[in-house]
N, C-alpha and C positions, 0 to 999 in steps of 0.2 A: 609815702616818701615824706611827708610833712614833718612827722615827729622824728625821723632820722636826720632830716635837714636841720631842724632845731637843735638836735643833740650835737651834730658836728659844729654848729655855728657857736654854741656856748662852750664847747670844749676848745675851740680855737681861740676864745677869748678869755679863758681861764687858766691862769698860771699855778695855782694851788693843787698840789697832788691830792690832798683830801677832798677838795672841791670837785675834781674831776672824778673820783671814785664815787661820790654822792650823785653826781649827775648820771653816771653810767648805772649805778644801782637803781635809782629811781626810773630811768628809762626801761631797764630790763624788767622791772616789777610792773610797770604799768602797761607795757606793750605786749600784745599777744603773740603766741607762736604763729607762723614762723618767722615773722618780721624780726624779733629781737635776735633770733638765731642768726639770721643773715647779717644783721647789723654787727653781732660779735664776731662772725667770721671775717667780715671786712676789717674789722679793728685789730685782729690777730693775724691778718695777712693770709688767711686760709680760703680767700675767695679771689678769683681771677676770671677774666673773660678773654679767651683766646681770639675772638672775633672783633673785639673792640679795642682799639690802640689810640695813643695820643695823636699820631699822624692823621688819623680818621677825624678826630676832633677838630684839628687845625684846618684840615681841608674844608670840612663843613662850614666852619666859621668864614674862612676866606671866600666860599662862595655866597654868603649872605651880606658880608660887609666888604669895603674896600680893603684889599690885601695890604696895602702901604698903611693904612690907618691901623688895622689890626696889628701889623708889626711893631709900630710905634707904641701901641697900647699895651702889647705884651711886653715890649722892652721896659716900659715904666712900671708896669704892675709886678711883673716877675713871675707870675703863677699862671698856667694855662687855663686851668678850671676857673679861676677868678676872673681872668680877662674875658673869657668866652661867655661866662654868666652875666657879666655886665654888658657887654657890647652886643649880645645876641638881640636882633630886632623882633618886635612884636609882629607876629603873623595872624592877621584877621581871618585867614582861612584855615586855621588850625583845626585838624581832623579828630582830636580827642575831645570828649565832653567831661571827662572827670580825671582826677589826679591818680596815677597808678600807685598801688601800695608797693613796699620794698620788695616783698616777694614776688609780685607781679613782674617788676623789673628784673629781678635775678632769673626767674623762670624763662622769660622771654629771651633775655641775652644768652643764658646757657643753651638755648636750642637753636640760636640763630648763626647764619654764616655772615661774612663780612660785610656784604651788600645789604642784608636784612638788619644786621645791627646798626648800620649807619642810619637807615630809614627809621629804625626805632628811636634812636637817640634824638634824631632831629624833631621827630613828632613830640618827644617829651619835652625838649627844650622850648619848642613852640608854646606848649601849655603851661609850664612851670614859670613861677615867678623867680627872680635872680637868686634868691638863697637856696630854693629847690634846685635850680639849674647847678649851682656850685657844688651841692651835695651829690647830685647825680653825677657830674663829671668827676668828682673825687672817687666815687664808687666805681665808675667805669675804668678810669686809668690806674686805679690801685694805689694812688699816691695821697693817702688821707692827710698826713702831716697835721695832725690836730694835738700833738703832744701826748698821745696814748700809745705806750708800748704794749706788746702782746701780753706780758706779765701784769701790767696794770689792769688791762681788761679782764684777765682771768682773776685777779684780785677782787675786782668788782663783782664778777659773777658769783664768787664765794660769799658776798654779801647780799645776795638776793634772797637767801632764805629768811622768811619772815620770822618775827619774835615768836608768834604763836600760829600753829597751822591746824587744820582739822584733819585728825589722824585716824580716829576709829568711831564707828556709830555706836551709840549707847543701847542697852537692852530695851529702853522705852521707844526707840526709833529716832531719838535725835542724834546729834553729833557732839562729840567731846573734843574740845580744843586742848591740844597738847603742845608744849614747846619742845621743839627739836634742838639738839645741841648745835652751836654755831659751827660753820665749816671754814676750815683754814685754806688758804690758797694752795698750799702743798697738796691737799686732798684732791682738789680740782686738777692739778698738774699730773698727780698720779694716774688719773683716768683719762687725761685728755687725748693721748695718742689712739685710744680705742674708740673715740668718738667721731661722728660725722656730722658736718653741718646740714640742717640748722639746729642741731643739739636739743631735740626734743626730750630725749631720755635724760640728759643732764639737767634740764630745768625741772623735769618731773621729780627727780630725786631731791634737788634743793628745795622744792615747794612741798616735799612730803607726799607727792603723789605716785612715787615709783621707788624702785630699789636702787641702790647706788650702782652705777655702771661698772662693769667688771674692769679691774686694773691688769688682770692677767692676760695681757696681750703680748705674745713673743715679739721680741725686738722693740719693746716700749721704752720711752725715755722716763728716767727718775729725776725728779727735781734736784737741783744741784745745790750743794752747801757752799756758801760764800763767806769770805773773810772780812773783817773790819780793819780799818786803818789803825796801825799802832801809834798811840800817843807816847813818844818816847819820855816826856817829862812825867807821865803819870803811870802808865803801864808797866815800864821796866823797873820801876820802884817797888811794885806791889806783886810782880809775878816771879815764880821760881824758875830759872832756866832749866833746871833738870826736870821739870814737869812737862817740857815741851820738845817736840823733835824740830829740826830746822831742815829746810831744803831750799833751793833756788826758786824764785819766783820767775819762772821761763817767760821770755819774751815772745810768747806765740798767741794761740787761740785756744781756749778752754774747749774741751770736746768730752763726749761720752761716747765710747765704743761699745756697742751691744751685739753679742752673738748668741741667739736663743732659738732653738727648734728650727734650725736652718735658715733664720733671718739674720741677717748682718746689716748694721745700720750704724752711721756715724752722725751724732747729733752736735749742734752747736750749744752753748750754754743756756741759751733760752728755749732749747727744744725743737729748733729747726733742722730738718733732716738734709745734711750737706753730703750725703753718700755719693751722689752722682758726680759731684766736683772732686772727689778724692777716691777713684776706682782702685788706685795702686795701694792705697791703705786698706780698704774693705775686702779687697780680693785675697790679702795676705793675712787676714785676722782668722785664727783658728783656735778658739776657746769656747767655753760655755760659761757665759756670764756678762757682766756690765763693768766696764773699767772707766775710771774717771782719770783724765790727764790732760796734757797740753799737746796740741798739734803744732809741729815744727818741720822746717826743711832740715834734714840730717844728711851730710855727705861724709863718708868714710869716718863714721863715728864723731863728727864735728857738727854741732848745732849752728846753724847758719843765722845770720841777722834777720829780723823780723821782715825786712824789705824782700828777702827772697820768697818767704810765704806769701807775702801780699801779691805776688805775681799770680797766685792761684786762688785767692779769695774773690768772692762775689762772682764767681762764674758758675754756669750751670753745668758745663762738662769740661774735661781736660784731656786734650789729644796726647798721643804718645810722646810728641816732642816736649810738651810742656812737663810731663810727668818725669821724662828723663832728665830735663834741664833743673827741676825743682823737686826732687824726691821727698815726699811727705812721710813723716812716721809720727808715732805717739810716744811721749815720755809719760809713763803711767805713774800715777801717785796715790790711787785708792782703787779699792775693789768693793763694789756695791752689791754684786750678786755673783753667786758661782754654782752651777749645777742645780739651778732652780731654788737655791736657798738665799733668802734676803740676808745680807750681812750688815745692813746699816745701823742695826742696833748694838753690834759689837763695838768694843772699844778699838780705837785706832791701831794700837799695836798689834792686835790680832788680825785686823784686816790687813795691815802691812805685811804680816807673816805670810798670810795666804796669797797676797799679790806677789810677793818675791817668788813664791813657789810657781805661781802661774806663769810669771814672765820667763823664769828659768827653763820652763819646759816648753815654752812656745816654739822655739826652734829659729829665733833671729828673724822673724818676718814682720818688719815695720812695727816693731813693739820693743821699747826699751824701758828701763826702770829709772824714775827719777831718784838720784843719789841723795842719801841723807848727810847732813853736815855735822861733823863731830865737834862738840863744844862743851865747855864747862861754865863759862860766864857770858853775860850779855856782851862785855867788852871784846870777846873773841869774835862774835857774831858781828858786831859793829864794824870791826875792821874788815871782815869779809864783804860786808854790805858796801862799804866805801870803796874797796878795790877788788872786786871779784875777779877770780882768774878765768871765769867764763866770759868775760868781756861783755859784748853787746847783746849776747843772747839771754842775759839776766837783767830783770828790772829791779830786782832786790831779793829779799828773803821772805819765806812763808813759814810762820810759827803755828805749830798745832799741838793742842794738849794731847798727851800720849793716851789719855782715857776718854777722849771725845767719841761721841757716837756721831753718826752722820745725819745732820739734821738740816732739812730743806730751808732755804732762806739764808738770812744773815744774822744768826744769833750772836750776841755779844759775849766774848769771852773764850770760846773754845779755838777759834782760828783768828790769827792776825796776819795782815800783809804789811811788810816793813819795806816800803819802796826806796829805791835810791833817790837822792835829790836830782831834780832835772838839770840838764845843761842849759846854759844861758848865753846868748850873745846879743850884742846890740846891733840892730839893722836899720836900714833907711827906708822909709816908705816909698815905693816906686809907682804903684798902680792900686786903683781901688775900683770895686764893682758893687753894684746895689745887691742887697740881700734878697731874700725870698720871704713871702708870707708877711709877718708883722714888721719885718726889716726891709720890706720892698721900697720904702721911701728914704732909706738910709744907704750910704756907702759903707758897707759892713765887711766886705771881703777884701783883705789887703794883701797884696804881693810886696815883698821887701827884699833887699839885696845889701851885699857888703862890697867893700872897695877891693878892686883889682890893682895889681902893681901899675897898670897904666892909668890909674885914677878914675876908672869907670865903675859903675854899679853892676855887679852880677846878681841876678835874682836867685835866691837860695830857698825860697819857701812862701807858702801863703797861709794865712790864718784868718779865722773869722769868728773867734771867741776868746774869753779871757778877760775882756773888759767890761766895765759896769755900763748901764744905760747912760749914765752921765759922761762917761768917756767916750761912748759911741758918739753922742752928739757932738763932743769937742772935735773928734777926728773927723766926722762928717763935715763940719764947717771947715776944717783945715783943707780938706779935699776940694770942696766947692770954691773956696777962695784961692787955691793955688793949682788948679787944672791947667795944664800946658797943652794938652791934646786929648782927642777922644777916638776910641776904636770900638764902635757899636756901644755896647753897655759899659765898656771899661774906660776909665779916666786915667790918663797919665798925670802925675802929680810932680810938681817941681821938686827935683832932688839934686842938689849940687853940693859941692865941697863946703861952700859957706852958706847954704841954706837947705834945710830939709828937716822932716820929722823922724826923729829916732824912736824906735820901738824896742823895748827890751822883750825878746822872744825866748820863751822856755820851750824846750822839746826833749824828747825821751831818747831819740838816738839819731844816728846819720848813717848814710849808706851812699855808695857810689852809684851814679845814674848816667847813662848815655842819652836820656831823654832831656836832661836839663843842661843849659848852657854852662852852668858853674860846675857841673859834674857830680854834684851832690844833691840828696833829697833828704828831708827831715821827717821825723815820725813824731806825730802828735805836736806840731807846732801851735803856740798860743801866745797872745799878747800878755805879758805878765805886768808890764808897766809901761807907761808913755813917758819917754825921757825928754820932757820939755826943756830940761836944763842942759842937755848935751849937745855940742855942736855936731852937725853931720859928719864933718871931717873926722871926728873921733870915734865914729862907729867902727865895728870889726872889719877885718880884711878876709879876703877869701883864702889867704894863705893861713891864717890862724884857724879858720874853720877845717881846712885841710889837715892841719897838724892835729886838731881834736879828732878827725876821722881816722888818722893813723894810729892814734893812741887808743882808740876804740877797738880797732881791728887787731892790734897786737894781743888783745886780751884772749882771743881764741873762742873757745865755746866747746870743749872736747868733753865727750862722754866716753869714760873709759871702758875698754873691752870688758871688764869684769861687770859692768852694769848693763851691758847688751844682753838681750834674750838670747 
């Protein structure tokens, strides 16, 4: 556990992406199997323990220390693993005489029931020092939160291959060192869904000790191609509009639908299998291939706002009532494979022709075709982007070179995203709450509101990013200096017509909400500017926010019958 604890600790204190990659690469090069494989599984979210839950950890801690003291400490620290790691008392009667390896911890927990898991974790906490306790608890609860995404971890895995490896014995009985070609992360992602932790065959391939694991697994995920943000001042001047097709950038969730050899799966853009949450989609897909598209809620050929889809996201299952209220479907815009043939090296125009044929013959079961936008000039597309007829269902435009092949990652040049400018309002800070992890000592989560006709503030959203570290310190000081009340970890901040802190809030969309007093909810709100110069009474009103919502809703979001499968 010591090496894994050191890795997590250094990752949590490292902001640089490159530095994180080097830390991960060096750990996986130096750590033997199967420990490094289990560490990789934990970092990619492929490791969980059904018998070990956060509630169990909290119960064990409250049995060792005063529950009130623990509650105060947890409130201040803001992280369960860190709190327990620091507050856990030394046990002179510890039953262990050596530190367990990561593999021993995983093996023991995977075969334990809840009672056994509780005893195991307590014994390990008794033996380990605070950093090791913290790593253990992060592992057990599954919430590592060290700034490493699954793709970043797989990128580091691709770097494990050394510059030179021993490949073949020589006739004289010695060994000949040979350099193997470097491995790109897309090659790792190609085979990822055919692998199982602790990934011994993956590391054997990377180190030249074995063959490349087979990518030919039915229902596998293909690494997605991503777009780069369009720089209007530079890109539009040098690009030929006739070389690109244009379509809406749908305000949904990027997915990949795969139907192969009787296996049907729905993947997120990062390769997570989300099939169980959308059985109404997977049950109605009937083709042989892999389709790239956008997951949306569609009713009567009308694309609903993102808020409707949000009702179904991050769920493990969806009951019949939820499926009926928020019917999900896919707007397809690319075809990656068909009938066992890999199409990704074909130009986009040929893939699009085959996609159109596939959707047309599909029979109308939860699969639509994302329409192309006719254009001659960039000015025509700019006008559509500024005022799209599909309203809240579109975030902007996608521009794709007609001759582009489907390349994993984010290559510069073939695909561009041309997003609409965000909506902006001025709102008054009402409440603040401490953050987690590095921000646990600062009030970094802010609830803000706008003025009602009665002169009161109605909360319309919550934001916790968009500001610099220096601005965070300034807002934190304002919160501490002007707290009027406390509600557990939340502080009420002085907010009156003649006194208050105005925040400029940028957001992507609005939707009606019965769960919020104001009747509205925001999509991706963030603090874009602190308006120290603006009096609180000049902040926006709820009426103006509702007018904006009405304007958004009037846009529609229709998919014409000719585009339906």
